N, C-alpha and C positions, 0 to 999 in steps of 0.2 A: 036909409043912410048907410047901413051895414053893407048892402050890395054895392053902393057907390064906392065905399072905402075899399072893398074887396077888389072891385074892378080896377081901381087906381093902383092898388098894390100889385095886382097881377101885371098890369101894364108896366109899372116901374121895375118890377122884378125881371120881367122879360127883357127889358131894355138894358138892364145893368149886369145881369149875371154873366153874360158872355164877354165881359170886359176884363182886361188885366193891364197892369201898368206898362209892361213891355210892349203890348200891342197898340195901346192908345193912351199915352200919359196925359193927354188933354182932358180926359174924363175924370181924373183924380181931383177931388175937392168937393165943395158944396155948391148946389144948384138950387136957386129959389124959383118957385112957381106956384101954380094953383091947379087943383084938380077940376076936371070938367065932368058934368053929368053926362052919362052915355046917351041919354035920350034927348035932352034939350041942348046940350053943348054949353050950358051956362056954367060959370065958375062956381064951385061948391065949397072948397076948403083950401087954405094955405098949406103948402107942402115944401119941405126942403129935402132934397135928395143928396146923399153923401156917399161918395165912392172913395174907398181907401186903397192905399198901395198894396195892402195885404189881402185884397179880395173881398172885403166886407162892403155890403151895400145897406145903408141905413136910410129909412124913410121916416122923417119927422113930420107927422101930421098934426095940424092944429097949432095953437099958440098958447103960451103961458101954462096955467094949471091944466088946461085941456089938451096939452100936447101928448101924443102917443108915438112911440118909436117902434118900427117894425125892422127886425134884423134879418138880413139875408146874406148869401154869398153871391158873387157874380163872376162872369167871365165874358170875354168878347170873342165872337167868331165873325170875322168880316164886318158886315154892317148890322149885326145883331148883338143884343145884350141878352144873356141867359142868366136868370136868377133862380135861386133855390131858397125859399123861406125857411128860417131856422126851426121854428116850432112845428109847422105842418109838413115840411119837406116838399111843399108844392113848388113845382118847376114852371117857370114862365119864360117867354122870350118875346122880344119886340125889336123893331128896326130903330136905328138911331142915326142922327147926323149931328156934327158939331161945326158951326160956322162962327168964327170969332169967339164971342163970349156967350153964344146961345146953343143950348142942347135941345134938339127936337126929338121926341120919342113918338113913334107911331105904333099903336097897339090896337088891334081889333077895329081898325078904321078910324080911330080917334087919335088926333095929333095934339100933343101938349108941348109947350115950350118952357124952358127953364133958363134963367140967367145965372151965370157963374158969379158966386160971391167972392169978393177979394179979401 
């Protein structure tokens, strides 16, 4: 399970680090989705991604008392999000697209979709 969470974190970090409000204001806000297992493609855990105007990227994993938040910074470079995790300083990047209210992140061959929360 720790490997799955780490893979999801890396994917999300990569997607969101390369974003900033001036380059793509559509990404600012909260996005609801689920993490997929890298091997099976099955949904593993609920996740909410949050991009702030000041360059913070928050990943809220799980629900209720079991929720855990990972804090990173992010920036956008063209179609990539580059993230740096606050505690470990681990850098990641991934490709992203936004169509209407759906954010699609592609990291290491795995595609995850997130719906913008209103």
